[in-house]
C-alpha positions in Angstrom: -18.6 69.7 18.6 -21.0 66.4 19.4 -20.8 63.6 17.1 -24.3 62.4 15.6 -25.8 59.6 16.9 -25.8 56.1 15.1 -29.0 55.6 13.6 -28.4 52.4 12.2 -27.1 50.7 15.5 -28.7 47.6 16.3 -31.5 47.6 19.0 -31.0 44.5 21.5 -33.7 42.8 23.4 -34.2 40.0 25.8 -35.6 37.2 23.4 -39.2 36.2 24.2 -40.6 32.6 24.5 -42.6 33.2 21.5 -39.8 34.4 19.5 -37.8 30.8 20.5 -40.3 28.8 19.9 -40.1 28.4 16.1 -36.3 27.6 16.4 -36.8 25.1 18.9 -38.1 22.3 16.6 -36.0 19.0 16.8 -35.3 16.5 14.3 -37.3 13.2 15.2 -34.7 10.7 16.2 -34.8 7.3 14.0 -34.3 4.6 16.3 -33.2 2.2 13.4 -29.5 2.5 13.5 -29.0 0.9 9.9 -31.6 3.3 8.3 -29.7 6.0 10.3 -26.3 5.1 8.9 -27.6 4.7 5.4 -29.6 8.0 5.5 -26.7 9.7 6.5 -24.5 8.7 3.6 -24.7 11.3 0.8 -22.0 9.7 -1.4 -20.9 6.2 -2.7 -17.5 7.3 -0.6 -19.7 7.7 2.5 -21.1 4.0 2.1 -17.6 2.7 1.2 -16.5 4.3 4.8 -19.6 2.4 6.4 -19.0 -0.8 4.6 -15.2 -0.6 5.9 -16.1 -0.5 9.6 -18.4 -3.3 9.2 -17.1 -5.8 7.2 -13.9 -7.8 8.0 -10.8 -6.7 6.1 -10.2 -9.7 3.9 -13.8 -9.5 2.5 -13.9 -5.6 2.2 -10.3 -5.7 0.5 -11.5 -8.5 -1.8 -14.2 -6.0 -3.0 -12.2 -2.6 -2.7 -8.8 -3.8 -4.2 -7.4 -4.3 -7.6 -4.4 -5.8 -9.2 -0.7 -5.3 -8.2 -0.4 -1.7 -7.7 -3.9 -0.9 -8.5 -2.8 1.6 -11.0 -5.6 0.6 -13.7 -8.5 1.4 -10.8 -6.7 4.6 -9.6 -6.4 6.2 -13.3 -9.9 5.1 -14.3 -11.2 6.9 -11.2 -9.0 9.9 -12.0 -10.2 10.0 -15.5 -13.6 10.9 -14.4 -12.3 13.4 -11.7 -10.5 15.3 -14.5 -13.9 16.2 -16.4 -14.9 19.7 -16.8 -18.4 20.2 -17.7 -19.7 22.7 -20.1 -23.3 23.6 -19.0 -25.8 25.4 -21.4 -28.4 28.0 -20.2 -31.8 29.3 -20.2 -33.4 25.9 -21.0 -36.3 24.2 -19.3 -35.2 21.3 -17.1 -37.9 21.3 -14.5 -38.5 17.6 -15.3 -35.8 15.3 -16.4 -35.8 12.0 -17.8 -33.0 9.5 -16.9 -34.4 6.6 -18.9 -32.6 5.1 -21.9 -32.8 1.9 -24.3 -30.1 -0.4 -24.3 -29.5 -4.0 -25.7 -33.0 -4.1 -27.0 -35.0 -3.1 -23.9 -35.4 -0.1 -21.5 -33.9 1.1 -18.3 -35.1 3.9 -16.0 -31.4 4.9 -15.3 -28.7 5.0 -17.7 -26.6 2.5 -15.7 -27.0 -1.1 -14.2 -25.5 -3.5 -11.9 -22.4 -5.2 -13.1 -21.3 -9.0 -12.6 -19.4 -9.2 -9.5 -18.1 -12.5 -7.9 -18.5 -14.1 -4.5 -21.1 -11.6 -3.7 -22.5 -13.2 -0.5 -18.9 -13.1 1.0 -19.7 -9.2 1.2 -22.9 -9.4 3.0 -25.2 -12.4 3.1 -28.2 -11.2 1.0 -25.7 -11.1 -1.8 -26.9 -11.2 -5.4 -30.5 -11.4 -4.3 -30.3 -8.0 -2.8 -28.6 -6.6 -5.8 -31.1 -8.3 -8.2 -34.1 -7.3 -6.3 -33.0 -3.6 -6.1 -32.2 -3.3 -9.6 -35.7 -4.6 -10.3 -37.3 -2.2 -8.0 -35.2 0.7 -9.6 -36.2 -0.7 -13.2 -32.5 -1.2 -14.0 -30.6 -4.4 -15.2 -28.8 -6.9 -13.0 -26.0 -8.7 -14.1 -25.4 -12.2 -12.5 -21.5 -13.6 -12.7 -20.3 -17.0 -13.4 -18.8 -16.8 -9.8 -21.9 -15.8 -8.4 -23.0 -17.1 -5.0 -26.7 -16.9 -6.1 -27.9 -19.4 -8.8 -29.4 -18.0 -12.2 -32.8 -19.4 -11.1 -32.8 -17.8 -7.5 -31.7 -14.4 -9.3 -34.8 -14.8 -11.5 -36.8 -15.5 -8.4 -35.5 -12.3 -6.8 -36.2 -10.1 -9.9 -39.4 -11.8 -11.9 -40.1 -8.9 -13.8 -37.2 -7.2 -14.2 -34.2 -7.5 -16.8 -31.6 -10.2 -15.8 -28.3 -10.7 -17.5 -25.7 -13.1 -17.2 -21.8 -12.7 -17.5 -20.1 -16.0 -18.9 -16.7 -17.3 -18.3 -15.5 -19.9 -20.7 -14.2 -22.7 -18.9 -11.7 -25.7 -19.8 -14.9 -27.9 -19.4 -16.7 -26.3 -22.2 -19.8 -28.4 -21.0 -20.1 -26.2 -18.0 -20.2 -22.8 -19.9 -22.8 -24.2 -22.4 -24.8 -25.5 -19.7 -25.1 -22.2 -17.8 -25.6 -20.5 -21.1 -28.6 -22.7 -21.6 -29.9 -22.3 -18.2 -29.9 -18.4 -18.7 -31.5 -18.7 -21.6 -34.3 -20.9 -20.3 -34.8 -18.3 -17.4 -35.5 -15.7 -19.4 -32.2 -13.6 -19.0 -32.1 -11.3 -22.1 -28.5 -10.7 -22.5 -25.2 -12.6 -22.2 -22.0 -11.0 -21.3 -19.2 -13.0 -22.9 -16.2 -12.0 -21.1 -12.8 -12.0 -22.7 -10.5 -10.1 -20.4 -9.7 -13.2 -17.9 -7.4 -15.7 -19.6 -5.6 -15.9 -16.2 -6.3 -14.5 -12.9 -4.7 -10.8 -12.1 -2.5 -10.8 -9.2 -4.8 -9.2 -6.3 -2.2 -8.5 -3.8 -4.5 -7.6 -1.1 -6.2 -11.0 -1.1 -2.7 -12.7 -1.0 -1.7 -10.8 1.9 -4.9 -11.4 3.9 -4.4 -14.9 3.4 -8.0 -14.8 1.6 -9.4 -18.2 0.4 -12.8 -19.6 -0.7 -14.2 -20.6 1.4 -12.9 -18.2 4.1 -10.6 -19.7 6.5 -10.5 -19.0 10.4 -7.0 -17.9 11.6 -5.8 -15.6 14.3 -5.8 -12.6 12.3 -9.5 -13.3 11.1 -10.9 -14.1 14.7 -9.1 -11.0 15.8 -10.5 -8.8 13.2 -14.1 -10.3 13.8 -14.2 -9.1 17.1 -15.5 -5.6 16.5 -17.9 -6.9 13.7 -19.9 -9.7 15.2 -22.9 -9.1 12.9 -21.0 -10.1 10.0 -19.8 -13.4 11.3 -23.4 -14.0 12.9 -24.7 -13.6 9.3 -22.1 -15.9 7.8 -22.4 -18.8 10.4 -26.1 -18.8 10.5 -27.0 -18.5 6.7 -26.5 -21.3 3.9 -22.6 -22.4 3.4 -20.9 -19.6 1.1 -20.2 -21.3 -1.9 -20.2 -20.6 -5.9 -23.9 -21.3 -7.3 -22.5 -22.3 -10.8 -19.2 -24.0 -10.0 -18.0 -27.2 -8.1 -14.8 -25.9 -7.7 -13.9 -24.5 -4.2 -10.9 -24.4 -2.0 -8.1 -21.9 -2.3 -7.7 -18.4 -3.4 -9.7 -16.7 -5.9 -6.6 -16.7 -8.2 -6.0 -20.4 -8.1 -9.8 -21.1 -8.7 -9.6 -18.9 -11.9 -6.5 -20.6 -13.2 -7.8 -23.9 -12.7 -11.2 -23.3 -14.1 -10.8 -20.9 -16.8 -9.6 -21.7 -20.2 -6.8 -19.2 -21.5 -7.1 -20.6 -24.9 -10.8 -19.1 -25.6 -11.1 -17.8 -29.1 -13.6 -16.3 -31.7 -14.8 -19.6 -32.1 -15.9 -19.9 -28.5 -17.8 -16.7 -29.1 -19.7 -18.3 -32.2 -20.8 -21.5 -30.4 -21.8 -19.2 -27.4 -23.9 -17.1 -29.9 -25.6 -20.1 -31.4 -26.7 -21.3 -28.0 -28.2 -18.2 -26.7 -31.3 -16.6 -28.2 -31.0 -13.2 -26.5 -28.3 -10.2 -27.2 -24.7 -10.9 -27.3 -22.7 -8.4 -25.6 -18.7 -9.0 -25.2 -17.3 -7.5 -22.1 -13.5 -6.6 -21.2 -12.9 -4.6 -24.8 -9.8 -2.7 -24.2 -8.6 -1.8 -27.9 -10.2 0.2 -30.9 -9.1 -2.7 -33.2 -10.9 -5.2 -31.3 -14.2 -3.4 -31.1 -14.3 -3.0 -34.9 -13.8 -6.5 -35.2 -16.4 -7.5 -33.0 -18.6 -5.2 -34.7 -17.7 -6.9 -38.1 -18.8 -9.9 -36.5 -22.2 -8.6 -35.4 -22.2 -8.7 -31.7 -24.9 -6.6 -30.1 -22.6 -4.9 -28.0 -19.5 -4.0 -26.2 -18.3 -3.5 -22.5 -15.1 -1.3 -22.5 -13.8 -2.5 -19.4 -10.4 -3.3 -17.5 -12.1 -5.6 -15.4 -12.4 -3.0 -12.4 -8.7 -2.8 -12.3 -8.4 -6.6 -11.2 -6.6 -8.2 -14.0 -4.1 -6.3 -16.0 -2.6 -3.4 -14.0 -1.7 -0.4 -16.5 -4.5 -1.5 -18.7 -6.3 1.1 -20.6 -8.6 3.5 -19.0 -12.1 2.5 -20.5 -13.3 6.4 -20.3 -10.4 7.3 -22.3 -10.9 5.0 -24.8 -14.6 5.5 -25.4 -14.5 8.5 -27.8 -12.7 6.6 -30.3 -14.5 3.3 -30.0 -17.8 5.1 -30.4 -16.6 6.8 -33.5 -15.7 3.8 -35.2 -18.5 1.4 -34.1 -21.0 3.5 -32.5 -23.4 3.2 -35.5 -23.0 -0.5 -35.5 -23.4 -1.6 -31.8 -24.2 -0.2 -28.3 -21.0 0.7 -26.5 -21.0 0.8 -23.0 -18.5 1.1 -20.2 -17.6 0.1 -16.4 -14.7 0.8 -13.9 -14.1 3.6 -11.7 -17.9 5.0 -11.5 -18.4 6.5 -7.9 -20.8 9.3 -8.9 -23.8 10.0 -11.0 -21.6 12.8 -12.7 -19.2 10.1 -14.0 -22.2 8.3 -15.5 -23.5 11.8 -17.2 -20.1 12.3 -18.5 -19.6 8.6 -20.0 -23.2 9.4 -21.8 -21.8 12.6 -23.3 -19.0 11.1 -24.8 -21.0 8.6 -26.4 -21.3 5.6 -23.8 -24.9 4.1 -24.6 -25.1 2.5 -20.8 -22.8 2.2 -18.0 -22.2 -0.3 -15.0 -21.4 -0.2 -11.3 -19.6 -2.9 -9.4 -18.1 -1.6 -6.2 -20.3 1.1 -5.7 -23.3 -1.1 -5.4 -21.5 -3.6 -3.1 -20.4 -0.7 -0.9 -24.0 -0.3 -0.6 -24.8 -4.1 0.3 -21.8 -4.1 2.8 -23.3 -0.9 4.4 -26.7 -2.3 4.9 -27.9 -5.1 2.8 -30.7 -4.5 0.4 -31.6 -1.2 1.7 -27.9 -0.2 1.3 -28.0 -1.4 -2.4 -31.3 0.6 -2.7 -29.4 3.8 -1.2 -26.8 3.6 -3.5 -28.9 3.7 -6.3 -30.7 6.6 -5.1 -27.7 8.5 -4.5 -26.4 8.1 -7.9 -29.9 8.4 -9.4 -30.1 11.8 -7.5 -26.8 12.9 -8.7 -27.4 12.1 -12.2 -30.5 14.2 -12.2 -28.8 17.1 -10.6 -26.0 16.9 -12.9 -28.5 16.9 -15.8 -30.2 19.9 -14.6 -27.2 21.9 -13.9 -26.2 21.0 -17.4 -29.6 22.2 -18.5 -30.1 18.9 -20.4 -33.7 17.5 -20.0 -33.0 13.8 -21.2 -30.3 11.3 -21.7 -30.0 11.7 -25.6 -29.5 15.5 -25.4 -26.0 14.6 -23.7 -23.4 15.2 -26.3 -19.4 15.7 -26.6 -20.2 19.3 -26.4 -20.9 19.1 -22.6 -17.8 17.6 -21.5 -13.9 18.0 -21.9 -11.4 15.2 -20.6 -8.5 17.0 -19.1 -5.2 15.3 -19.6 -2.6 14.5 -16.8 -0.8 12.3 -19.5 0.1 12.3 -23.2 1.3 9.4 -25.2 4.5 9.3 -26.6 5.0 7.9 -30.2 
């Protein structure tokens, strides 16, 4: 008995040129190496890897590192990783609105650029690149007291956008008062009164790298510079790297902080700064519910839940864990915002769902800056924007105000005892 023929057997043939033609379309090669690198970066972690390759170790570690065992930073990032989303279904998300209101004004995205110190160390464009990129994206930019670009030059880089100033209280109070007045005169609409830096944290990477301000050449730094000549060319052919708002230089960052900052700051200092500044006053570095309630009673405009990016007290509270209770207690009285550990637009969406009015990126923006200057900052913002939009669409939420605690569960690895 013969077996039936396999009627489903695939018929093979020699491919014809006209069949191959549609498959032979090659992507145009971009001759701009920097643009190729940035376009190939699909996540903030991708930008971080580029930044690490292109930046000397001491400068990269100054940005990337945190205090002591770096537990605070690791826990903050882990908290975002331990998020479970709960999407809705059958809702129209053909258009998503990512804009929001914060501290009396608008932002096209629910995050802004956090204050970062000594930013031109990472890449010579520094704060000007961050401010310009923020202005182009329609988000706020925050200048640090330890910035390497002046208040007035940041205003020039972002003339129409929202500029904010982060203030440390100095032992010489007149320095802080004068900076406050200058920010006010330049039209900065919000001031961050920072409360988590009575002394410097132990940033061990900086100590091990022998990092100082200004950077000092040594055998190790010279050897580390050999494969990164572009960074040193920029460093040596642009204006000297120095603090724009301080005259103290020389030594490690910790030594400068301990020399200039005053560990005796108090609520009275907050009152004085409020009287000097005509815009919004926000307290940055809040790490307990009790302090948030006290500040709400005093009538400040907002708080930033922050452990300073893990760069001060190691084993500090995780801002994202602290967020829900603070929002319950004071969310009706002031704007509750958050930083530390944000590396993905989904982290931002989760924070908004848990009640944050706004969020801030520090390292995420600096990785972009180190990877490619101003275009790198633009790329970091673009990556986060795309992730926010995609996450909101997958949650089937069409605007920021629709995000609620029901959309998120904070999974727990640790439980407090007592």
